[in-house]
C-alpha positions as CSV (number, residue, x, y, z in Angstrom):
1,M,83.1,-31.5,-26.8
2,T,80.0,-30.2,-28.6
3,L,79.7,-27.4,-31.1
4,A,76.9,-26.0,-28.8
5,E,79.4,-25.5,-26.0
6,L,81.8,-23.7,-28.4
7,A,78.9,-21.4,-29.5
8,R,78.2,-20.7,-25.8
9,V,81.8,-19.8,-25.1
10,A,81.9,-17.7,-28.3
11,R,78.9,-15.7,-27.2
12,T,80.4,-15.1,-23.8
13,L,83.7,-14.0,-25.2
14,A,82.1,-11.6,-27.6
15,V,80.6,-9.6,-24.7
16,T,83.5,-9.9,-22.3
17,T,85.8,-6.8,-22.5
18,R,88.3,-7.6,-19.8
19,R,91.4,-9.4,-21.1
20,L,92.0,-11.5,-18.0
21,E,88.4,-12.7,-18.0
22,K,88.8,-13.7,-21.7
23,V,92.0,-15.6,-20.8
24,A,90.2,-17.4,-17.9
25,L,87.2,-18.4,-20.2
26,V,89.4,-19.8,-22.9
27,A,91.7,-21.6,-20.4
28,E,88.7,-23.3,-18.8
29,F,87.3,-24.4,-22.2
30,L,90.7,-25.8,-23.2
31,R,90.9,-27.9,-20.0
32,G,87.8,-29.9,-21.0
33,L,89.1,-31.0,-24.4
34,T,90.7,-34.2,-25.5
35,E,94.2,-34.1,-27.2
36,E,92.5,-34.7,-30.5
37,E,90.0,-31.9,-30.0
38,L,92.5,-29.3,-28.7
39,P,94.0,-28.2,-32.0
40,W,90.6,-27.7,-33.6
41,A,89.2,-25.8,-30.7
42,V,92.1,-23.4,-30.7
43,T,91.7,-23.0,-34.5
44,F,88.0,-22.3,-34.2
45,L,88.3,-19.9,-31.3
46,A,90.8,-17.9,-33.4
47,G,88.2,-17.6,-36.1
48,R,89.9,-20.0,-38.5
49,P,88.3,-23.0,-40.2
50,L,91.7,-24.8,-40.5
51,P,94.9,-24.6,-38.5
52,T,97.4,-22.0,-39.7
53,S,99.8,-24.7,-40.8
54,D,97.2,-26.2,-43.2
55,S,97.6,-24.8,-46.7
56,R,94.1,-25.8,-47.8
57,A,91.3,-23.3,-48.4
58,L,87.6,-23.8,-48.0
59,K,86.5,-21.1,-50.5
60,V,83.0,-20.7,-49.1
61,S,81.5,-17.3,-49.7
62,G,79.0,-15.6,-47.5
63,A,76.4,-15.7,-50.3
64,T,76.9,-19.5,-50.7
65,L,76.6,-20.0,-46.9
66,R,73.4,-17.9,-46.7
67,G,71.9,-19.7,-49.7
68,H,72.3,-23.1,-48.2
69,A,71.2,-22.1,-44.7
70,E,68.0,-20.4,-45.9
71,A,66.9,-23.6,-47.7
72,L,67.3,-25.8,-44.7
73,A,65.0,-26.4,-41.7
74,V,66.6,-25.5,-38.3
75,P,66.6,-28.4,-35.8
76,D,65.7,-27.8,-32.2
77,R,68.6,-29.7,-30.9
78,S,72.0,-30.8,-32.2
79,S,74.6,-33.4,-31.4
80,L,77.4,-31.9,-33.5
81,T,80.9,-32.2,-31.9
82,L,84.0,-30.2,-32.6
83,L,85.4,-33.2,-34.5
84,D,82.3,-33.4,-36.6
85,V,82.9,-29.8,-37.7
86,A,86.6,-30.5,-38.3
87,Q,85.7,-33.4,-40.5
88,A,83.2,-31.4,-42.4
89,F,85.6,-28.5,-42.9
90,S,88.3,-30.9,-44.1
91,A,85.9,-32.5,-46.6
92,I,85.0,-29.0,-48.0
93,A,88.7,-28.1,-48.3
94,D,89.5,-31.5,-50.0
95,A,86.9,-31.0,-52.7
96,T,88.9,-29.8,-55.7
97,G,88.8,-30.2,-59.5
98,A,85.8,-31.3,-61.5
99,G,82.7,-31.6,-59.4
100,S,84.2,-29.8,-56.5
101,R,81.5,-27.2,-56.3
102,H,78.8,-29.9,-55.9
103,A,81.0,-31.8,-53.3
104,K,81.6,-28.6,-51.3
105,G,77.9,-27.8,-51.3
106,S,76.9,-31.3,-50.2
107,A,79.4,-31.3,-47.3
108,L,78.3,-27.8,-46.3
109,R,74.6,-28.6,-46.4
110,R,75.0,-31.7,-44.3
111,L,76.8,-29.7,-41.7
112,L,74.3,-26.9,-41.6
113,A,71.3,-29.2,-41.6
114,A,72.5,-30.7,-38.3
115,A,73.2,-27.3,-36.7
116,T,70.9,-25.2,-34.6
117,Q,70.6,-21.5,-35.3
118,D,73.2,-20.6,-32.7
119,E,75.6,-23.1,-34.1
120,R,74.9,-21.9,-37.7
121,E,75.9,-18.4,-36.6
122,V,79.2,-19.5,-35.2
123,L,79.9,-21.8,-38.2
124,G,79.2,-18.9,-40.6
125,A,81.4,-16.5,-38.7
126,I,84.3,-19.1,-38.7
127,L,83.8,-19.8,-42.4
128,T,83.7,-16.1,-43.5
129,G,86.4,-14.9,-41.1
130,T,84.0,-12.7,-39.1
131,L,84.2,-14.3,-35.7
132,R,85.1,-11.2,-33.7
133,M,85.8,-12.1,-30.0
134,G,89.2,-10.5,-29.5
135,V,90.8,-14.0,-29.3
136,H,94.2,-13.4,-31.0
137,D,97.3,-15.6,-30.9
138,G,98.8,-13.7,-27.9
139,L,95.6,-14.2,-25.8
140,I,95.6,-17.9,-26.8
141,Q,99.2,-18.2,-25.6
142,E,98.2,-16.8,-22.2
143,A,95.2,-19.1,-22.0
144,V,97.3,-22.1,-22.9
145,A,99.8,-21.3,-20.2
146,R,97.0,-21.0,-17.6
147,A,95.2,-24.2,-18.8
148,A,98.5,-26.2,-18.7
149,A,99.7,-24.6,-15.5
150,V,103.1,-23.7,-17.1
151,S,105.0,-20.4,-17.2
152,P,103.8,-17.9,-19.9
153,E,107.5,-17.3,-20.7
154,V,107.9,-21.0,-21.5
155,V,104.8,-20.9,-23.8
156,R,106.0,-17.7,-25.6
157,R,109.4,-19.2,-26.2
158,A,107.9,-22.4,-27.6
159,A,105.5,-20.3,-29.8
160,L,108.5,-18.8,-31.6
161,L,109.4,-22.2,-32.8
162,V,106.0,-23.8,-33.0
163,S,104.3,-21.4,-35.3
164,D,100.8,-23.0,-35.3
165,P,98.9,-22.0,-32.1
166,S,96.8,-25.2,-32.3
167,E,99.9,-27.4,-32.2
168,L,101.3,-25.3,-29.3
169,A,98.2,-25.9,-27.3
170,R,98.3,-29.7,-28.0
171,L,102.0,-29.8,-26.8
172,A,101.4,-27.7,-23.7
173,L,98.3,-29.6,-22.4
174,S,99.6,-33.1,-23.4
175,Q,103.3,-32.7,-22.5
176,G,103.4,-29.8,-20.1
177,D,106.5,-27.7,-19.2
178,A,109.0,-30.5,-20.2
179,G,107.5,-30.9,-23.6
180,L,107.5,-27.2,-24.3
181,R,111.1,-26.9,-23.2
182,R,112.1,-29.6,-25.6
183,V,110.8,-27.7,-28.6
184,G,113.6,-26.7,-30.9
185,V,114.1,-26.0,-34.6
186,R,112.5,-28.8,-36.5
187,L,112.5,-29.7,-40.2
188,F,109.1,-29.2,-41.8
189,A,107.8,-27.2,-38.9
190,P,108.2,-23.6,-40.1
191,L,109.6,-20.9,-37.8
192,L,108.0,-17.5,-37.4
193,P,110.2,-15.0,-39.4
194,M,112.6,-12.7,-37.6
195,L,111.4,-9.1,-38.2
196,A,113.1,-5.8,-38.7
197,E,112.5,-2.2,-37.5
198,T,112.2,0.6,-40.0
199,A,115.1,3.1,-40.1
200,E,115.3,6.5,-41.8
201,D,119.1,7.0,-42.1
202,F,122.3,5.1,-42.4
203,P,124.3,6.9,-39.7
204,T,121.9,5.7,-37.1
205,V,121.9,2.2,-38.4
206,I,125.7,1.9,-38.6
207,A,126.1,3.3,-35.1
208,E,123.5,0.9,-33.7
209,H,125.4,-2.0,-35.2
210,G,128.7,-1.0,-33.7
211,G,130.3,0.8,-36.7
212,R,129.7,-1.9,-39.4
213,T,126.6,-3.4,-40.8
214,A,125.7,-6.0,-43.5
215,L,123.5,-4.5,-46.2
216,E,121.4,-6.7,-48.4
217,V,119.2,-5.7,-51.2
218,K,115.5,-5.6,-50.1
219,Y,113.8,-7.3,-53.1
220,D,110.3,-6.5,-54.1
221,G,109.2,-10.1,-53.7
222,A,107.8,-12.5,-51.2
223,R,109.8,-14.0,-48.3
224,V,109.9,-17.8,-48.2
225,Q,111.3,-20.4,-45.9
226,V,112.6,-23.6,-47.6
227,H,112.9,-26.9,-45.8
228,R,114.7,-29.9,-47.3
229,R,115.6,-33.4,-46.2
230,G,116.7,-35.6,-49.1
231,D,114.2,-35.3,-51.9
232,R,111.5,-34.0,-49.6
233,V,111.1,-30.2,-50.0
234,Q,108.5,-27.8,-48.6
235,I,108.3,-24.1,-48.9
236,W,106.3,-21.7,-46.7
237,S,105.4,-18.0,-47.2
238,R,106.0,-15.3,-44.7
239,R,102.6,-16.0,-43.2
240,L,103.5,-19.7,-43.0
241,T,101.2,-20.8,-45.8
242,D,102.5,-23.8,-47.7
243,V,103.3,-22.6,-51.2
244,T,105.3,-25.6,-52.3
245,G,103.0,-26.6,-55.1
246,S,103.1,-23.1,-56.7
247,L,106.9,-23.0,-57.0
248,P,108.1,-26.2,-58.7
249,E,111.3,-24.6,-60.0
250,L,112.3,-23.7,-56.4
251,V,111.6,-27.2,-55.3
252,A,114.0,-28.4,-58.0
253,L,116.6,-25.9,-57.0
254,A,116.4,-27.0,-53.4
255,R,116.7,-30.7,-54.4
256,H,119.6,-30.4,-56.8
257,E,121.6,-27.2,-56.1
258,L,122.3,-27.4,-52.4
259,D,125.3,-29.0,-50.9
260,A,123.6,-30.3,-47.7
261,D,121.0,-33.0,-47.2
262,E,119.1,-31.3,-44.4
263,V,118.6,-27.5,-44.5
264,I,116.2,-24.7,-43.5
265,L,116.9,-21.6,-45.6
266,E,115.2,-18.2,-45.9
267,G,115.1,-16.0,-49.0
268,E,113.1,-13.8,-51.2
269,V,111.2,-14.9,-54.3
270,V,111.1,-12.3,-57.1
271,A,109.1,-12.4,-60.3
272,A,111.5,-11.5,-63.1
273,G,110.8,-10.1,-66.6
274,G,112.5,-11.2,-69.8
275,D,115.1,-8.4,-69.4
276,G,115.9,-9.5,-65.9
277,R,114.2,-6.6,-64.2
278,P,111.7,-7.4,-61.4
279,L,108.0,-7.6,-62.2
280,P,105.5,-5.8,-59.8
281,F,104.7,-7.6,-56.6
282,Q,101.1,-8.1,-57.9
283,D,102.4,-10.4,-60.7
284,L,104.3,-12.5,-58.2
285,M,101.1,-13.0,-56.2
286,R,99.5,-14.6,-59.2
287,R,102.1,-17.4,-58.8
288,F,101.5,-17.8,-55.1
289,R,97.8,-18.1,-55.6
290,R,97.9,-20.5,-58.5
291,V,97.5,-24.2,-57.7
292,H,96.5,-25.5,-61.1
293,D,98.2,-25.1,-64.5
294,I,101.4,-24.1,-62.9
295,D,103.5,-24.6,-66.0
296,A,101.5,-22.1,-67.9
297,V,101.7,-19.3,-65.3
298,A,105.4,-20.2,-64.7
299,G,106.1,-19.3,-68.3
300,E,104.3,-16.0,-67.9
301,V,105.7,-15.1,-64.5
302,P,109.2,-16.8,-64.0
303,V,110.6,-16.4,-60.5
304,R,114.1,-16.1,-59.0
305,L,115.3,-17.0,-55.5
306,H,117.6,-14.8,-53.5
307,L,118.7,-16.5,-50.3
308,F,119.7,-14.5,-47.2
309,D,119.8,-16.9,-44.2
310,C,120.6,-20.4,-43.1
311,L,118.7,-21.5,-40.0
312,Y,119.5,-25.2,-40.0
313,A,122.1,-27.3,-41.7
314,S,123.1,-31.0,-41.5
315,G,121.3,-31.7,-38.3
316,R,122.4,-28.5,-36.5
317,S,120.3,-25.5,-35.6
318,L,122.0,-22.2,-36.4
319,V,119.4,-19.7,-35.0
320,D,121.6,-19.0,-32.0
321,R,124.7,-18.4,-34.1
322,P,125.7,-14.9,-35.3
323,Y,124.5,-13.6,-38.6
324,A,128.1,-13.6,-40.0
325,E,128.4,-17.4,-39.3
326,R,125.0,-18.2,-40.8
327,W,125.9,-16.3,-44.0
328,E,129.2,-18.3,-44.2
329,A,127.2,-21.5,-43.9
330,L,124.7,-20.3,-46.5
331,T,127.6,-19.4,-48.9
332,E,129.2,-22.8,-48.5
333,L,126.1,-24.9,-49.1
334,T,125.0,-22.9,-52.1
335,G,128.4,-22.5,-53.6
336,A,127.8,-18.7,-53.4
337,R,124.9,-19.0,-55.8
338,F,121.3,-17.7,-55.5
339,L,122.4,-15.3,-52.7
340,A,120.9,-11.8,-52.0
341,E,123.3,-9.1,-53.2
342,R,125.2,-7.9,-50.2
343,R,127.8,-5.5,-49.0
344,I,129.5,-4.7,-45.6
345,A,129.4,-1.0,-44.9
346,S,131.0,1.2,-42.3
347,E,130.4,4.6,-43.9
348,P,127.0,6.2,-44.7
349,G,128.3,7.3,-48.1
350,E,128.9,3.8,-49.4
351,A,125.6,2.7,-47.9
352,E,123.8,5.5,-49.8
353,R,125.5,4.5,-53.1
354,F,124.3,0.9,-52.6
355,L,120.8,2.1,-51.9
356,R,120.7,4.1,-55.1
357,E,121.9,1.1,-57.1
358,A,119.2,-1.1,-55.6
359,L,116.5,1.4,-56.3
360,A,117.7,1.9,-59.9
361,A,117.5,-1.9,-60.4
362,G,113.8,-1.8,-59.4
363,H,114.2,-3.1,-55.9
364,E,112.5,-1.8,-52.7
365,G,115.6,-0.7,-50.7
366,L,118.0,-2.3,-48.4
367,M,118.1,-4.5,-45.2
368,A,120.8,-3.7,-42.6
369,K,121.8,-6.6,-40.3
370,A,124.1,-6.6,-37.4
371,L,127.0,-9.0,-38.0
372,D,126.6,-10.5,-34.5
373,S,122.8,-10.8,-34.5
374,T,121.3,-14.2,-33.7
375,Y,118.0,-15.2,-35.4
376,T,115.1,-14.5,-33.1
377,P,111.8,-16.0,-34.7
378,G,108.8,-13.7,-34.5
379,I,110.7,-10.9,-32.8
380,R,111.1,-7.3,-34.2
381,G,114.2,-5.4,-33.1
382,S,117.1,-3.1,-34.0
383,R,119.4,-6.0,-34.9
384,W,117.8,-5.9,-38.3
385,F,116.6,-2.7,-40.0
386,K,114.8,-2.0,-43.3
387,L,115.5,1.1,-45.2
388,K,113.2,1.9,-48.2
389,P,112.0,5.3,-49.4
390,A,108.2,5.7,-49.3
391,Q,106.0,7.8,-51.6
392,R,103.2,9.8,-50.2
393,L,99.7,10.9,-51.2
394,D,97.1,13.1,-49.5
395,C,93.9,11.1,-49.1
396,V,90.5,11.7,-47.5
397,I,88.9,9.2,-45.1
398,V,85.5,8.2,-46.4
399,A,84.7,5.3,-43.9
400,A,86.2,3.4,-41.0
401,D,85.7,-0.1,-39.7
402,R,85.2,-1.0,-36.0
403,G,88.3,-2.4,-34.5
404,S,88.6,-5.7,-32.6
405,G,90.6,-7.0,-29.7
406,R,92.7,-4.3,-28.2
407,R,91.2,-1.8,-30.8
408,A,87.6,-2.8,-30.0
409,R,86.7,0.7,-28.7
410,W,88.1,2.5,-31.8
411,L,87.3,3.1,-35.4
412,S,90.7,1.9,-36.6
413,N,90.7,0.7,-40.2
414,Y,90.4,3.7,-42.4
415,H,89.0,3.7,-46.0
416,L,91.2,6.0,-48.0
417,A,90.1,7.8,-51.1
418,V,91.3,10.3,-53.7
419,R,89.4,12.7,-56.0
420,D,87.9,11.0,-59.0
421,G,87.7,13.9,-61.3
422,T,83.9,14.3,-61.2
423,G,83.6,16.0,-57.8
424,G,83.5,12.7,-55.9
425,F,86.0,10.3,-54.3
426,A,87.3,6.9,-55.2
427,E,88.8,4.5,-52.7
428,V,92.3,3.3,-53.1
429,G,92.8,1.1,-50.0
430,K,92.5,0.8,-46.3
431,T,94.9,1.1,-43.4
432,F,95.0,0.8,-39.6
433,K,98.7,1.6,-39.4
434,G,100.5,4.8,-38.4
435,L,98.6,6.2,-35.4
436,T,99.4,6.0,-31.7
437,D,96.7,4.9,-29.2
438,R,95.9,8.5,-28.3
439,E,95.7,9.4,-32.0
440,F,93.3,6.5,-32.5
441,E,91.1,7.8,-29.8
442,E,91.1,11.3,-31.2
443,M,90.5,10.1,-34.8
444,T,87.6,7.9,-33.5
445,A,85.9,10.9,-31.9
446,R,86.4,13.0,-35.1
447,L,84.9,10.3,-37.4
448,W,81.9,9.6,-35.1
449,A,81.1,13.3,-35.3
450,R,81.0,12.9,-39.1
451,A,79.2,9.6,-39.3
452,V,76.4,9.4,-41.9
453,E,75.8,5.6,-42.1
454,D,76.5,2.6,-39.9
455,D,75.9,-1.0,-40.8
456,G,77.3,-2.3,-37.5
457,Y,80.8,-2.9,-38.8
458,T,81.7,-0.1,-41.2
459,V,80.9,3.5,-40.5
460,R,80.6,5.8,-43.5
461,V,81.6,9.4,-42.8
462,R,81.6,12.9,-44.4
463,P,84.8,13.0,-46.4
464,D,86.6,16.0,-44.9
465,V,89.3,14.4,-42.7
466,V,92.5,14.6,-44.8
467,V,95.5,12.4,-44.0
468,E,99.0,12.1,-45.5
469,V,99.5,8.5,-46.5
470,A,102.9,6.8,-47.1
471,Y,102.9,3.7,-49.3
472,N,105.4,1.5,-51.2
473,E,103.8,0.6,-54.4
474,V,100.7,1.2,-56.5
475,Q,98.9,-1.9,-57.8
476,R,96.1,-2.5,-60.2
477,S,92.9,-3.5,-58.3
478,P,89.4,-4.2,-59.4
479,R,88.4,-4.2,-55.8
480,Y,88.6,-0.5,-55.4
481,P,86.6,2.1,-57.4
482,A,89.8,4.0,-58.4
483,G,91.1,0.8,-60.1
484,F,94.3,1.0,-58.0
485,A,95.4,0.1,-54.5
486,L,98.2,1.4,-52.3
487,R,100.4,-1.3,-51.0
488,F,101.6,-1.0,-47.4
489,A,99.6,2.2,-46.8
490,R,100.1,3.9,-43.4
491,V,99.0,7.3,-42.1
492,T,101.9,9.6,-41.5
493,R,100.0,12.6,-40.3
494,V,96.7,14.3,-40.2
495,R,96.5,17.3,-42.6
496,D,94.3,19.7,-40.7
497,D,95.7,22.4,-43.1
498,K,94.0,20.8,-46.1
499,G,90.5,20.2,-47.2
500,P,88.9,17.4,-49.3
501,M,89.5,19.3,-52.5
502,D,93.2,19.4,-51.8
503,V,93.7,15.7,-51.8
504,D,95.4,13.9,-54.7
505,T,93.5,12.5,-57.7
506,V,93.0,9.2,-59.5
507,S,95.0,10.5,-62.4
508,T,97.9,11.2,-60.0
509,V,97.7,7.6,-58.7
510,A,97.6,6.3,-62.3
511,A,100.7,8.3,-63.2
512,R,102.5,6.9,-60.2
513,Y,101.6,3.4,-61.3
514,E,103.0,4.0,-64.8
515,A,106.2,5.6,-63.4
516,Q,107.0,2.4,-61.6
517,F,107.8,0.7,-64.9
518,A,110.8,3.0,-65.4
519,T,112.7,0.4,-63.3
520,K,110.3,-2.6,-63.3
521,A,109.3,-5.0,-66.1
522,R,105.8,-5.8,-67.3
523,T,104.2,-9.1,-67.9
524,R,103.0,-10.0,-71.4
525,V,99.5,-10.5,-70.2
C-alpha cells in the first residue's frame, strides 16, 4: 500500500462529515492491506507516528519539519509505501544519545525527499499531531468490525483487553471472530484502566453500593499497571505508555517483594518529600518524562508505590472476580505491604472523617469501590466513585480552538485567563470539559459573535465571557503567560452576572499555589 493512497484517503476523510461514510471509507482501506501493513495504517489514520503501545518518541518539531521540507526539491511522483514510512519513523525514534539530532535529521530528510507535496502534508500532520480527520479509536473499532465482517460488540469487548487499536485491527482481520473471542488478560499486554464516576456526597455512594463501600485514599500521583513474569517487569502509565525505564525502584520492588511469579497489579505512584509528605504532581511528572540520568532525578524525586488492585496472579485472570476477592489476593501476594490506605465504611460520618484525614495528609481525596464490583477495563461506572473537593476560580475566555470529530462544528477548547494586574489578561490553561452539547452550541455562537482573529484553528475573542472553573491543583508552567496552569480544569457554569473585571487575578492563583504546600512537600530544586 502506497503513502499516496493513504494521503488520498486522508483528504477524503477530512471533508467527510457523516460518521457512517467515514467508517465505510476506513473499512474499505483496511481491507486492502497486508497483515504487516495493518497496524501501521491504523496508527497513521489515528494521527500517530507510532502505535500506542510503543513507548518511543520521535521528537520532531514543526519548525524542524518545515526547515527540512523547504530545503528539498519536491518530486513529481513517489513510490513510498506505508512500510517505508514505518521504517523511517522507527529510525527517527531509535536515534538517541550522542549524534541523535543528526541521525534524526538524516532519516527525516530521506523520507521527505522521496515524498510528493501531498505526501509531505500528511507526513507533517502525523508527525506534529495535527491530522484532523475525526478518526478516533471508537470509529476505528467500527471500521475494523465492518472490514473483518465481525460483530461490533465482539470488537469492543476485545478492545477492552487489547488496548492498542493497531493490534486489534491485526487480530480482527487476520483471525476474525474466533481470534477476537479468544482474547483474554495477557501478561505484558496492558489493559485499559477501569474508570470511576465523580460523586459529591457519601450518602449517595454508600446507598449505591448497597450500604457498605471500600474507601481508598486517592493519592496525588500517577496510576500505573505493573506486569511481572519471573525477572521480567514492565510498567505502564494510565495512558498505556511504557514507563519501566523511568522507575527502576519499582521494577526492583516487583521483582523481589511480591510472593507470586506472574502478576498484573495496579497502583498509584506518588512522589514523596523527605518528610514523607507527597510532592506536587508536577514533580512526579519529571520522573515519568526522564529517560536519562535516572539515578540523579531519583534522588531528587523519590517515589512510593501504593497498590490497589490485582488483575492477574499465578496464571489466573481475576478481572471477573469481585473487588473484595481481588483485594484479598493483593494482600496475600504483597504481605499487606505497599497497599493503598483503605477503610470499609457504612456510615457517612466515618467516611467524612477518613476524607479529612486524607486531605490533611496532602492527598487528593478518596475512591469508593463496591465490594462486589468486577474489573471492567476502559469502562466508567458507578461501581467506582471518586470524591475529591475542587477549588474554583472565575476566569474569562480569551480564545477557543475548533473541535474535531464529534465536536467538529463547535468551538470547544477554551483558553482561560485571569487578570494580570496591568489591565490585561494572562492565560492559565485550556479546557473542553464541563458543558453539555447544547451548551457547546450556545457557547460557540457567543464566541463567534466576539471573534477578533482566526488562524484557521484558534479563534481569538473579545474577553468578556466569564466562566466559573473548577480545578484540582495549581502548577508552575512556563507555557502560560500567568506562569501557572490549572490542572484538571473544567467549566462549572457561565457567570453572566459577572464581567471581565470581576474575574480572579494572577496574584490569587499564585497564593493558591503557595497554599498547597501547607500539606505538600517541596523538592530541593
